Residue frames as a rotation matrix with the C-alpha (Angstrom) as fourth column:
UNK 1
0.648 -0.744 0.161 121.09
0.648 0.429 -0.630 76.87
0.399 0.513 0.760 192.67
UNK 2
0.476 -0.579 -0.662 124.27
0.505 -0.436 0.745 78.24
-0.720 -0.689 0.084 194.22
UNK 3
0.930 -0.252 -0.269 126.24
-0.366 -0.712 -0.599 80.99
-0.041 0.656 -0.754 192.56
UNK 4
0.602 -0.763 -0.235 129.73
0.329 0.506 -0.797 80.15
0.727 0.403 0.556 191.23
UNK 5
-0.143 -0.677 0.723 131.34
-0.511 -0.575 -0.639 82.43
0.847 -0.461 -0.264 193.88
UNK 6
0.383 0.365 0.848 129.55
-0.920 0.234 0.315 80.55
-0.084 -0.901 0.426 196.67
UNK 7
0.997 -0.005 -0.072 130.59
-0.009 0.981 -0.196 77.25
0.071 0.196 0.978 195.11
UNK 8
0.262 -0.963 0.056 134.21
-0.013 -0.062 -0.998 78.39
0.965 0.261 -0.029 194.95
UNK 9
-0.149 -0.259 0.955 134.17
-0.915 -0.330 -0.232 79.08
0.375 -0.908 -0.188 198.68
UNK 10
0.734 0.474 0.485 132.60
-0.615 0.767 0.181 75.66
-0.287 -0.432 0.855 199.25
UNK 11
0.822 -0.484 -0.299 135.29
0.113 0.654 -0.748 74.04
0.558 0.581 0.593 197.08
UNK 12
-0.091 -0.890 0.448 138.01
-0.462 -0.361 -0.810 75.69
0.882 -0.280 -0.378 199.18
UNK 13
0.133 0.232 0.964 136.42
-0.987 0.120 0.107 74.33
-0.091 -0.965 0.245 202.39
UNK 14
0.955 0.266 0.127 136.20
-0.250 0.959 -0.132 70.81
-0.157 0.094 0.983 200.97
UNK 15
0.518 -0.835 -0.185 139.80
-0.015 0.207 -0.978 70.96
0.855 0.509 0.095 199.73
UNK 16
-0.221 -0.573 0.789 140.94
-0.838 -0.302 -0.455 71.80
0.499 -0.761 -0.413 203.27
UNK 17
0.487 0.477 0.732 138.97
-0.774 0.623 0.110 68.82
-0.403 -0.620 0.673 204.57
UNK 18
0.945 -0.207 -0.252 140.60
-0.007 0.758 -0.652 66.60
0.326 0.618 0.715 201.94
UNK 19
0.107 -0.972 0.210 144.01
-0.422 -0.236 -0.875 67.87
0.900 0.005 -0.436 203.05
UNK 20
-0.092 -0.084 0.992 143.32
-0.995 0.046 -0.089 66.95
-0.038 -0.995 -0.088 206.67
UNK 21
0.740 0.497 0.454 141.91
-0.500 0.857 -0.124 63.52
-0.451 -0.136 0.882 205.80
UNK 22
0.833 -0.472 -0.291 144.64
-0.026 0.491 -0.871 62.60
0.553 0.732 0.397 203.30
UNK 23
-0.090 -0.894 0.438 147.36
-0.653 -0.280 -0.704 63.69
0.752 -0.350 -0.559 205.70
UNK 24
0.078 0.217 0.973 145.81
-0.954 0.300 0.010 61.79
-0.290 -0.929 0.231 208.60
UNK 25
0.853 0.363 0.375 145.38
-0.257 0.917 -0.304 58.63
-0.455 0.163 0.876 206.51
UNK 26
-0.154 -0.987 0.052 148.72
-0.303 0.098 0.948 58.91
-0.940 0.130 -0.314 204.72
UNK 27
0.178 0.320 0.931 147.10
0.736 0.584 -0.342 58.56
-0.653 0.746 -0.132 201.30
UNK 28
-0.806 -0.450 -0.384 147.81
0.045 -0.694 0.719 60.24
-0.590 0.562 0.580 198.00
UNK 29
0.302 0.953 -0.015 145.23
0.318 -0.115 -0.941 61.79
-0.899 0.280 -0.338 195.70
UNK 30
-0.862 -0.504 0.054 145.23
0.215 -0.267 0.939 62.35
-0.459 0.821 0.338 191.93
UNK 31
0.165 0.920 -0.356 142.86
-0.133 -0.337 -0.932 63.83
-0.977 0.201 0.067 189.36
UNK 32
-0.768 -0.205 0.606 142.01
0.597 0.110 0.794 63.44
-0.230 0.973 0.037 185.70
UNK 33
-0.074 0.731 -0.679 140.12
0.130 -0.668 -0.733 66.45
-0.989 -0.142 -0.046 184.42
UNK 34
-0.561 0.010 0.828 138.52
0.828 -0.020 0.561 67.18
0.022 1.000 0.003 181.10
UNK 35
0.320 0.860 0.397 135.43
0.791 -0.473 0.387 69.35
0.521 0.190 -0.832 181.43
UNK 36
0.893 0.110 -0.437 136.88
0.405 -0.622 0.670 71.41
-0.198 -0.776 -0.599 184.30
UNK 37
0.681 -0.605 0.413 140.23
0.248 -0.340 -0.907 72.05
0.689 0.720 -0.081 182.61
UNK 38
-0.356 -0.908 -0.221 142.26
0.488 0.021 -0.872 72.05
0.797 -0.418 0.436 185.84
UNK 39
0.034 0.437 0.899 139.88
-0.513 -0.764 0.392 73.90
0.858 -0.474 0.198 188.18
UNK 40
0.936 0.309 -0.166 139.71
-0.046 0.576 0.816 71.01
0.348 -0.756 0.554 190.63
UNK 41
0.298 -0.918 -0.261 143.50
0.840 0.382 -0.384 70.69
0.453 -0.105 0.886 190.65
UNK 42
-0.288 -0.373 0.882 143.83
0.014 -0.923 -0.385 74.37
0.958 -0.098 0.271 191.51
UNK 43
0.584 0.575 0.573 141.75
-0.585 -0.190 0.788 73.79
0.562 -0.796 0.226 194.62
UNK 44
0.929 -0.242 -0.279 143.83
0.351 0.812 0.467 70.82
0.114 -0.532 0.839 195.75
UNK 45
0.078 -0.971 0.228 147.14
0.744 -0.095 -0.661 72.51
0.663 0.221 0.715 194.96
UNK 46
-0.208 -0.085 0.975 146.15
-0.294 -0.945 -0.145 75.46
0.933 -0.317 0.171 197.17
UNK 47
0.822 0.566 -0.065 145.10
-0.144 0.317 0.937 73.25
0.551 -0.761 0.342 200.10
UNK 48
0.517 -0.633 0.576 147.36
-0.838 -0.236 0.492 72.86
-0.175 -0.737 -0.652 203.16
UNK 49
-0.151 -0.762 0.630 150.40
-0.566 0.589 0.577 70.58
-0.810 -0.270 -0.520 202.81
UNK 50
0.777 0.579 -0.246 149.38
-0.514 0.360 -0.779 69.55
-0.363 0.731 0.577 199.29
UNK 51
0.120 -0.807 -0.578 152.93
-0.883 0.180 -0.434 68.52
0.454 0.562 -0.691 198.43
UNK 52
-0.639 -0.347 0.687 152.57
-0.699 0.635 -0.329 65.75
-0.322 -0.690 -0.648 201.02
UNK 53
-0.377 0.618 0.690 149.40
0.080 0.764 -0.641 64.09
-0.923 -0.186 -0.337 199.66
UNK 54
0.664 0.651 -0.367 148.52
-0.274 -0.245 -0.930 65.51
-0.695 0.719 0.015 196.22
UNK 55
0.000 -0.677 0.736 150.17
0.558 0.611 0.561 63.45
-0.830 0.411 0.378 193.47
UNK 56
-0.826 -0.290 -0.484 148.94
-0.172 -0.688 0.705 65.66
-0.538 0.665 0.518 190.63
UNK 57
0.270 0.962 -0.034 146.53
-0.078 -0.013 -0.997 65.93
-0.960 0.272 0.072 187.76
UNK 58
-0.808 -0.324 0.491 146.26
0.475 0.134 0.870 65.10
-0.348 0.936 0.046 184.09
UNK 59
0.007 0.776 -0.630 144.17
-0.316 -0.596 -0.738 67.65
-0.949 0.205 0.241 182.23
UNK 60
-0.835 -0.208 0.509 143.14
0.329 0.552 0.766 65.70
-0.440 0.807 -0.393 179.16
UNK 61
-0.196 0.786 -0.586 140.80
-0.426 -0.607 -0.671 67.94
-0.883 0.119 0.454 177.21
UNK 62
-0.168 0.059 -0.984 141.37
-0.983 0.068 0.172 66.43
0.077 0.996 0.046 173.76
UNK 63
0.794 0.585 0.168 139.85
-0.590 0.807 -0.020 63.00
-0.148 -0.083 0.986 173.09
UNK 64
0.621 -0.605 -0.498 143.11
-0.024 0.621 -0.784 61.62
0.783 0.499 0.371 171.66
UNK 65
-0.400 -0.745 0.534 144.96
-0.613 -0.216 -0.760 62.65
0.682 -0.632 -0.370 174.84
UNK 66
0.221 0.566 0.794 142.37
-0.946 0.324 0.032 60.83
-0.239 -0.758 0.607 176.95
UNK 67
0.959 0.189 -0.211 142.95
-0.254 0.903 -0.345 57.74
0.125 0.385 0.914 174.85
UNK 68
0.362 -0.906 -0.220 146.78
-0.013 0.231 -0.973 57.89
0.932 0.355 0.071 174.63
UNK 69
-0.483 -0.660 0.575 147.58
-0.508 -0.324 -0.798 59.00
0.713 -0.678 -0.179 178.17
UNK 70
-0.450 0.387 0.805 144.72
-0.863 0.041 -0.503 57.63
-0.228 -0.921 0.315 180.28
UNK 71
-0.987 -0.041 0.154 143.61
-0.008 0.978 0.208 54.56
-0.159 0.204 -0.966 178.33
UNK 72
-0.176 0.974 -0.142 140.11
-0.521 -0.214 -0.826 55.75
-0.835 -0.072 0.545 177.45
UNK 73
-0.420 0.050 0.906 138.55
0.545 0.812 0.208 53.26
-0.726 0.581 -0.369 175.01
UNK 74
-0.968 0.157 0.197 137.24
0.114 -0.426 0.898 54.18
0.225 0.891 0.394 171.57
UNK 75
-0.097 0.991 -0.097 133.78
0.911 0.127 0.392 55.67
0.401 -0.051 -0.915 171.65
UNK 76
0.564 0.394 0.726 132.22
0.156 -0.914 0.375 58.68
0.811 -0.098 -0.577 173.30
UNK 77
-0.568 -0.805 -0.170 134.33
0.396 -0.086 -0.914 60.49
0.722 -0.587 0.367 175.88
UNK 78
-0.527 0.534 0.662 131.27
-0.825 -0.508 -0.247 61.81
0.205 -0.676 0.708 177.71
UNK 79
0.354 0.567 -0.744 130.51
-0.392 0.812 0.433 58.37
0.849 0.139 0.509 179.07
UNK 80
0.879 0.030 0.475 130.75
-0.452 0.365 0.814 56.05
-0.149 -0.931 0.334 182.02
UNK 81
0.782 -0.608 0.136 133.50
0.623 0.762 -0.175 54.02
0.003 0.222 0.975 180.31
UNK 82
0.238 -0.707 0.666 135.60
0.303 -0.597 -0.743 57.14
0.923 0.379 0.073 179.73
UNK 83
0.480 -0.011 0.877 135.23
-0.704 -0.602 0.378 58.37
0.524 -0.798 -0.297 183.34
UNK 84
0.949 -0.111 0.296 136.18
-0.108 0.765 0.634 54.95
-0.297 -0.634 0.714 184.72
UNK 85
0.590 -0.763 0.262 139.21
0.761 0.418 -0.496 54.64
0.269 0.492 0.828 182.42
UNK 86
0.281 -0.467 0.838 140.35
-0.072 -0.881 -0.467 58.17
0.957 0.071 -0.281 183.25
UNK 87
0.694 0.029 0.720 140.18
-0.705 -0.178 0.687 57.53
0.148 -0.984 -0.103 187.01
UNK 88
0.875 -0.374 0.309 142.00
0.237 0.886 0.399 54.22
-0.423 -0.276 0.863 186.79
UNK 89
0.568 -0.667 0.482 144.50
0.646 -0.001 -0.763 55.57
0.510 0.745 0.431 184.26
UNK 90
0.329 -0.458 0.826 145.53
-0.372 -0.867 -0.332 58.57
0.868 -0.198 -0.456 186.35
UNK 91
0.814 -0.053 0.579 145.74
-0.547 0.264 0.794 56.50
-0.195 -0.963 0.185 189.55
UNK 92
0.776 -0.544 0.319 148.10
0.574 0.819 0.000 54.09
-0.261 0.184 0.948 187.77
UNK 93
0.481 -0.583 0.655 150.07
0.485 -0.445 -0.753 56.83
0.730 0.680 0.069 186.02
UNK 94
0.146 -0.379 0.914 150.65
-0.501 -0.825 -0.262 58.88
0.853 -0.420 -0.311 189.18
UNK 95
-0.491 -0.397 -0.776 150.74
0.306 0.756 -0.579 56.00
0.816 -0.521 -0.249 191.67
UNK 96
-0.615 0.318 0.721 147.99
-0.691 -0.658 -0.298 57.41
0.380 -0.682 0.625 193.88
UNK 97
-0.938 0.327 0.113 145.75
0.169 0.719 -0.675 55.66
-0.302 -0.614 -0.729 196.40
UNK 98
0.026 0.996 -0.084 142.68
0.650 -0.081 -0.756 57.59
-0.760 -0.035 -0.650 195.31
UNK 99
-0.954 -0.298 -0.043 141.78
0.157 -0.615 0.773 59.31
-0.257 0.730 0.633 192.04
UNK 100
0.133 0.988 -0.083 138.75
0.390 -0.130 -0.912 61.12
-0.911 0.089 -0.402 190.68
UNK 101
-0.883 -0.336 0.327 138.07
0.414 -0.232 0.880 61.87
-0.220 0.913 0.344 187.04
UNK 102
0.035 0.906 -0.422 135.53
0.111 -0.423 -0.899 64.17
-0.993 -0.015 -0.115 185.40
UNK 103
-0.964 -0.178 0.200 134.28
0.219 -0.096 0.971 64.26
-0.154 0.979 0.131 181.84
UNK 104
-0.121 0.990 -0.079 131.17
0.757 0.041 -0.652 65.97
-0.642 -0.139 -0.754 180.58
UNK 105
-0.224 0.215 0.950 129.39
0.808 -0.505 0.305 68.73
0.545 0.836 -0.061 178.74
UNK 106
-0.696 -0.098 -0.711 129.59
0.569 -0.679 -0.463 72.23
-0.438 -0.727 0.529 180.17
UNK 107
0.442 0.887 0.138 127.48
0.763 -0.291 -0.577 73.80
-0.471 0.360 -0.805 177.47
UNK 108
-0.427 0.903 -0.036 125.98
-0.651 -0.335 -0.681 75.79
-0.627 -0.268 0.732 176.04
UNK 109
0.088 0.444 -0.892 125.58
-0.959 0.281 0.045 73.21
0.271 0.851 0.450 173.26
UNK 110
0.888 0.223 0.403 125.07
-0.304 0.941 0.147 69.44
-0.347 -0.252 0.903 173.19
UNK 111
-0.142 -0.928 -0.345 128.13
-0.990 0.138 0.038 67.23
0.012 0.347 -0.938 172.74
UNK 112
-0.932 -0.258 -0.254 128.17
-0.288 0.953 0.089 63.62
0.219 0.156 -0.963 171.58
UNK 113
-0.294 0.920 -0.260 124.37
0.149 0.312 0.938 63.69
0.944 0.237 -0.229 171.81
UNK 114
-0.201 0.155 -0.967 124.51
0.968 0.183 -0.172 64.64
0.150 -0.971 -0.187 175.51
UNK 115
0.652 0.522 0.550 122.86
0.435 -0.852 0.292 67.80
0.621 0.049 -0.783 176.85
UNK 116
-0.227 -0.704 0.673 124.76
-0.260 -0.622 -0.739 70.51
0.938 -0.343 -0.042 178.72
UNK 117
0.099 0.195 0.976 125.22
-0.980 -0.150 0.129 69.64
0.172 -0.969 0.176 182.37
UNK 118
0.952 0.142 -0.270 125.83
-0.130 0.990 0.063 65.92
0.276 -0.025 0.961 181.73
UNK 119
0.094 -0.953 0.288 128.86
-0.921 -0.193 -0.338 64.99
0.377 -0.233 -0.896 183.84
UNK 120
0.790 0.001 -0.613 130.39
0.115 0.982 0.150 61.57
0.602 -0.189 0.776 184.49
UNK 121
0.318 -0.684 0.657 132.63
-0.945 -0.287 0.159 61.09
0.080 -0.671 -0.737 187.52
UNK 122
0.537 -0.250 -0.806 135.01
0.059 0.964 -0.260 58.17
0.841 0.092 0.532 187.92
UNK 123
0.511 -0.380 0.771 136.50
-0.860 -0.246 0.448 57.21
0.019 -0.892 -0.453 191.28
UNK 124
0.383 -0.485 -0.786 139.42
0.023 0.856 -0.517 54.81
0.924 0.180 0.338 191.62
UNK 125
0.517 -0.122 0.847 139.95
-0.845 -0.229 0.483 53.85
0.135 -0.966 -0.221 195.24
UNK 126
-0.235 -0.766 0.598 142.96
-0.748 0.535 0.392 51.56
-0.620 -0.356 -0.699 195.59
UNK 127
-0.963 -0.268 -0.036 142.11
-0.209 0.652 0.729 49.78
-0.172 0.709 -0.684 192.35
UNK 128
-0.394 0.899 0.191 138.33
0.818 0.437 -0.373 49.64
-0.419 0.010 -0.908 192.76
UNK 129
-0.999 0.016 0.042 136.58
0.011 -0.824 0.567 51.84
0.044 0.567 0.823 190.21
UNK 130
-0.161 0.985 -0.060 133.08
0.828 0.101 -0.551 53.25
-0.537 -0.139 -0.832 190.55
UNK 131
-0.856 -0.055 0.515 131.25
0.396 -0.709 0.583 55.84
0.333 0.703 0.628 188.48
UNK 132
-0.232 0.800 -0.553 128.51
0.658 -0.290 -0.695 58.37
-0.717 -0.525 -0.459 188.97
UNK 133
-0.521 0.176 0.835 126.39
0.716 -0.443 0.540 60.43
0.466 0.879 0.105 186.57
UNK 134
-0.353 0.429 -0.832 125.14
0.520 -0.649 -0.555 63.90
-0.778 -0.629 0.006 187.44
UNK 135
-0.084 0.404 0.911 122.80
0.883 -0.394 0.256 66.12
0.462 0.825 -0.324 185.42
UNK 136
-0.455 -0.240 -0.858 123.64
0.717 -0.670 -0.193 69.67
-0.528 -0.703 0.477 186.47
UNK 137
0.584 0.720 0.376 121.72
0.812 -0.520 -0.266 72.86
0.004 0.460 -0.888 185.75
UNK 138
0.524 -0.278 -0.805 122.99
0.164 -0.895 0.415 76.29
-0.836 -0.350 -0.423 184.82
UNK 139
0.879 -0.315 -0.358 125.21
-0.467 -0.413 -0.782 78.08
0.098 0.854 -0.510 182.38
UNK 140
0.529 -0.711 -0.462 128.70
0.193 0.632 -0.751 76.72
0.826 0.308 0.471 181.61
UNK 141
-0.384 -0.697 0.606 130.33
-0.461 -0.424 -0.780 78.60
0.800 -0.579 -0.158 184.51
UNK 142
0.140 0.536 0.832 127.77
-0.990 0.098 0.103 77.19
-0.027 -0.838 0.545 186.95
UNK 143
0.930 0.178 -0.322 128.15
-0.232 0.963 -0.138 73.65
0.285 0.203 0.937 185.58
UNK 144
0.123 -0.966 -0.228 131.94
0.096 0.241 -0.966 73.82
0.988 0.097 0.123 185.99
UNK 145
-0.433 -0.256 0.864 131.66
-0.751 -0.428 -0.503 75.18
0.498 -0.867 -0.007 189.54
UNK 146
0.521 0.696 0.494 129.14
-0.846 0.495 0.195 72.48
-0.109 -0.520 0.847 190.52
UNK 147
0.795 -0.297 -0.529 131.33
-0.015 0.862 -0.507 69.80
0.606 0.411 0.681 188.92
UNK 148
-0.245 -0.942 0.228 134.35
-0.250 -0.166 -0.954 71.01
0.937 -0.291 -0.194 190.90
UNK 149
-0.236 0.225 0.945 132.47
-0.968 -0.143 -0.208 70.90
0.088 -0.964 0.252 194.20
UNK 150
0.793 0.605 0.070 131.01
-0.609 0.791 0.061 67.47
-0.018 -0.091 0.996 193.46
UNK 151
0.499 -0.687 -0.528 134.38
0.034 0.624 -0.780 65.97
0.866 0.371 0.335 192.50
UNK 152
-0.506 -0.691 0.517 135.95
-0.472 -0.280 -0.836 67.35
0.722 -0.666 -0.185 195.67
UNK 153
0.142 0.660 0.738 133.03
-0.988 0.138 0.066 66.00
-0.058 -0.738 0.672 197.70
UNK 154
0.881 0.150 -0.448 133.60
-0.256 0.949 -0.185 62.53
0.397 0.278 0.875 196.23
UNK 155
-0.047 -0.977 -0.207 137.29
0.024 0.206 -0.978 62.69
0.999 -0.051 0.014 197.20
UNK 156
-0.474 -0.109 0.874 136.45
-0.776 -0.416 -0.473 63.90
0.415 -0.903 0.113 200.69
UNK 157
0.557 0.765 0.323 133.87
-0.831 0.511 0.220 61.17
0.003 -0.391 0.920 201.27
UNK 158
0.725 -0.319 -0.611 136.29
-0.006 0.884 -0.468 58.50
0.689 0.343 0.639 200.11
UNK 159
-0.298 -0.952 0.076 138.98
-0.020 -0.073 -0.997 59.75
0.954 -0.298 0.002 202.50
UNK 160
-0.007 0.338 0.941 136.84
-0.899 -0.415 0.143 60.25
0.438 -0.845 0.306 205.60
UNK 161
0.755 0.376 0.537 137.28
-0.632 0.635 0.444 57.61
-0.174 -0.675 0.717 208.26
UNK 162
0.670 -0.582 -0.462 140.45
0.087 0.679 -0.729 56.10
0.737 0.448 0.505 206.84
UNK 163
0.883 -0.462 -0.084 143.07
0.115 0.039 0.993 55.12
-0.456 -0.886 0.088 209.35
UNK 164
0.317 -0.874 -0.368 146.74
-0.922 -0.375 0.096 55.82
-0.221 0.309 -0.925 208.88
UNK 165
0.500 -0.173 -0.849 148.55
-0.426 0.804 -0.415 52.97
0.754 0.569 0.328 207.13
UNK 166
0.943 -0.046 0.329 149.74
-0.281 0.417 0.864 50.29
-0.178 -0.907 0.381 209.52
């Protein structure tokens, strides 16, 4: 397992790659964060030329905020449905081409019956929503660092190979 400091350096590298790819493709990126409380947004905001391609982030930690602002349905917020709704909701709200959302359990205790390290990711790519579940190991700091890197990796993969708009 990587240490949080190593993961932070990796996150910075990926954010720079996202900056290059988003700029080249002319696409905008947005985030909806719960578990990570804005850590992913900090990486994107510090990346080169972020004002050109980074639309912003909604940090929706409270369940009622997820529901009111991002359209998360009733039920557990550590779920596939919540991650999908968060990604689609923030893409619509901020008018972005691509959005990633994270919701999960950092630990040290279970939440909504889910063990620590359970993280759902939602990806909204020009209206098409997909989800992914990861079961991460480590203490809360390690889970948050791994979640940040994985969310950035999902954004980077989605942007790679895109051509500039015609």
